[in-house]
C-alpha angles and dihedrals in degrees: 000000000000116000113257114259094229093056114105110248105238092189090059091054089048094049091046091049093051089049094050093045089051090048091054091046097053094041096055114047116160088241128011088212091067113046125139112245096247089055093055128084117246112268091237124314118033135046131261126189087262092057089060095062103076095042090047088055093049088047089054089049088060094048090049092051091055092050095044096046104024098103098027095059090065090077109069089196089070097049097091093050092045092051093050090048091052092048091050093049092046091050091050092052091050091048090050089054093052091045090052090051092048097046125136104000098036091213100172091179089069101034112141105224098191119059147120099293094041090052091048090050094049095044093046093051094048096045093046091055092044091051093048096048105035142057125244091257091054090049089055091051093047093049092048091048091051094053095044093043092050091050091052092046095050097043104034110033115084116237110244112246092006110061134229124028111273141165100226120130101252103022105048121108094255092055089048091052092048090054092045094054102033134039116236089258091064097050133082108302090223091073112001087202100071139006129227088217092044130151102264097044089057087075095070091036086066086056089057091059092044087056087055092046091055091047091050092050089051092051090052095055111123095200095065128074116232092251091054092049093050093046093052092045089058090048093050092045093050093049091049092052091046091051090047091054090051091047089047090073092069104014104035124221102257130163097196091056092033088221122200090249088054090054092053094043097050093036091054092049092046092051092052091045093051090046089056092048091047094050097046099037108031101026104031091032095226096158107146118126093011098114100093092053094040087053090056091045095053092056102024100149091045090052092048093049092048091050088058097045101045098061090044092052092048089048091060096053108093119225118178106309095339139036133278094254094055095038091052092047094050094044102042102034115012094047093071110008132076113259095257093045091047092051093049092045091056091051092050091049091056090052088054092046092053089047089066097067096034091047090052090048090051092051090049091045090238114156117180104215107198 
């Protein structure tokens, strides 16, 4: 029998939790000088396992939108309230991102405006409104138009002051727009000349969440058995990956640019990953040992914010001639492990530390709805 639409999808909580735990792991090595290759982002073109994490999360945002609003959108009288609710939530997520960047110095002169949480807030708001106001067919057309339009923009429009369209880090159209809108002090500190969560690349990022919205709508269909749903999710996912690999030959898979081929590649892999989780967890009821990841999934934004705050707080507590964060890392890990093992060990420890509060919240059934 098909699973009831109203039932909470445990596989989605699990998938979200794994994604957030992985995000915390790769964002917090003990030392950025010693990171195993799979835990690093690709230098430019290409895709590592780490490059999958953020698009998987945006895909999950789309799936969640379809589940949260699927039945409520049927009543037009609720649309205005739902849209305002979505805008408020999106604005709150953006504000949390800025607050996390400011803490603890609150140096507004060097506040990075783009970022992971701001992109999530923008994409969520736009996709929620799109889901409320449009049909599934329209969403498919919008998603397709965004990917094709972004491809044309990035490969055909000359870059002012530079010349022909190109896909190089500092001279592509997206980098030019980032510098036009923001000063170097307000961009990613790794470059100061462009931002991986910049303005233009947010266009295809919306396409990633639309991919998730369509997948969520498919999962909620009452006229399909679970086996049929899973089979077709693998078909759709495989086709998306295949198209991405073909597109890669002339619009390379690239996370920093969030290219259209990157959207299809990661969206296809996310669809097949969710299909696997759905089949094993919700259909076959294989639910042992899921609790830690489900706990992360139930309070994903809270876990992410805590993972940003804890290292900063420890970094401002003086110990001898350094700070508590560095002293603890050197004493507990570097003193007896190889540099790469020590760096990975510190990242794993932070994941376990964040699990303590989110695990307690899960046991108490506390969900912070931003």
